[in-house]
Structure formats: C-alpha cells, structure tokens
C-alpha positions as CSV (number, residue, x, y, z in Angstrom):
1,M,-53.0,2.2,-86.3
2,D,-49.4,3.1,-84.9
3,K,-47.0,5.4,-84.3
4,E,-46.2,7.1,-87.8
5,Q,-50.7,7.2,-88.1
6,L,-50.0,9.5,-84.7
7,E,-47.5,11.3,-86.5
8,K,-49.7,12.1,-89.3
9,I,-52.5,12.7,-87.3
10,L,-50.9,15.0,-85.1
11,S,-49.3,17.1,-88.4
12,H,-52.8,17.6,-89.3
13,L,-53.4,19.0,-86.2
14,K,-51.1,21.5,-86.0
15,D,-51.8,23.0,-89.3
16,E,-55.6,23.0,-88.5
17,L,-54.7,24.5,-84.9
18,A,-52.4,27.4,-87.3
19,A,-55.3,28.0,-88.7
20,S,-57.8,28.3,-85.9
21,E,-58.6,31.5,-84.5
22,F,-59.4,31.4,-80.4
23,A,-61.4,34.0,-78.5
24,A,-58.9,33.0,-75.4
25,P,-54.9,32.7,-76.2
26,S,-54.9,30.3,-73.6
27,S,-56.9,28.0,-75.6
28,R,-54.4,28.0,-78.7
29,Q,-51.6,27.4,-75.5
30,E,-53.8,24.5,-74.3
31,I,-53.7,22.2,-77.6
32,Q,-50.4,23.5,-77.9
33,G,-49.5,22.1,-74.5
34,L,-50.9,18.8,-74.8
35,I,-49.5,18.2,-78.4
36,D,-46.4,18.9,-77.0
37,K,-47.3,16.0,-74.6
38,I,-48.4,13.6,-77.3
39,E,-44.9,14.2,-78.6
40,N,-43.0,14.2,-76.2
41,F,-44.5,10.6,-75.0
42,L,-43.7,9.7,-78.9
43,L,-40.0,10.5,-78.6
44,Q,-39.9,8.8,-75.5
45,D,-41.9,5.6,-76.1
46,Q,-42.7,5.5,-72.8
47,L,-46.6,3.4,-71.8
48,A,-45.9,5.3,-68.5
49,T,-47.3,8.3,-69.9
50,E,-50.7,6.7,-70.7
51,H,-52.9,8.6,-68.2
52,A,-51.1,11.8,-68.9
53,L,-52.4,11.8,-72.5
54,H,-56.0,10.3,-71.8
55,E,-57.4,12.8,-69.6
56,P,-56.4,16.1,-71.1
57,I,-57.6,14.9,-74.5
58,S,-60.9,14.0,-73.4
59,D,-60.9,17.7,-71.6
60,V,-60.3,19.4,-74.4
61,V,-62.6,17.3,-76.9
62,T,-65.3,18.5,-74.3
63,R,-64.0,22.6,-74.4
64,F,-64.0,22.7,-77.5
65,E,-66.2,20.4,-79.4
66,V,-68.7,23.3,-80.2
67,S,-66.6,25.7,-81.6
68,H,-64.1,23.9,-83.3
69,P,-65.2,20.8,-84.6
70,K,-62.4,19.8,-87.0
71,L,-59.9,20.4,-84.3
72,T,-61.8,17.7,-81.4
73,A,-62.4,15.5,-84.5
74,L,-58.8,15.3,-85.0
75,L,-58.2,14.8,-81.1
76,N,-60.2,12.2,-81.3
77,N,-58.2,10.1,-84.1
78,I,-55.4,10.6,-81.6
79,S,-57.3,9.4,-78.9
80,T,-59.1,6.8,-81.0
81,T,-54.5,6.0,-82.1
82,L,-53.4,5.9,-79.0
83,S,-56.1,3.5,-78.0
84,N,-55.5,0.9,-80.6
85,M,-51.7,1.5,-80.0
86,G,-53.0,0.2,-75.9
87,I,-52.5,3.1,-74.2
C-alpha cells in the first residue's frame, strides 16, 4: 500500500464522517483533526510525523470502536497503510 491507497482510504473516512452522527460535536472535531494531521503528512511527506500520527489514531480507534465501527475500521486501515509505508 502506498500514498495513493492512503488518500483513497482518507476519502472514504471523510465520507463516513460526514454521514455519522455524534453525541458530542467535539468527537467529530477530534476525528477531523486527525484527518487534517494525516493530510498534512501527505503534503509534507515527512517521516518526522510518524509518532504524531500513530498515537492519535490508536486513541480515536479505542474511543469510537463500539459507537462508530465503520469509522474505526477505516482508521485501522489507515494505521495499517501507514505502517506498511514504514511510518
């Protein structure tokens, strides 16, 4: 998997985020913030952000695993893709 695959998964994540309902607006903002970080990484193509991405993805997956399984599946897919890219 590569950068193109990651961009495709991000697109699906954005669609799912737009279709999802959250009890707290901060939840949507948290996931959008994570998407922004990943997109910035793709634009900058810097490996220095690897630690800045892994922990937030894991945290979000843990919090939303039960309430938003599609979102967490996409986030897990992103995490795997980043790992396969060596990040």
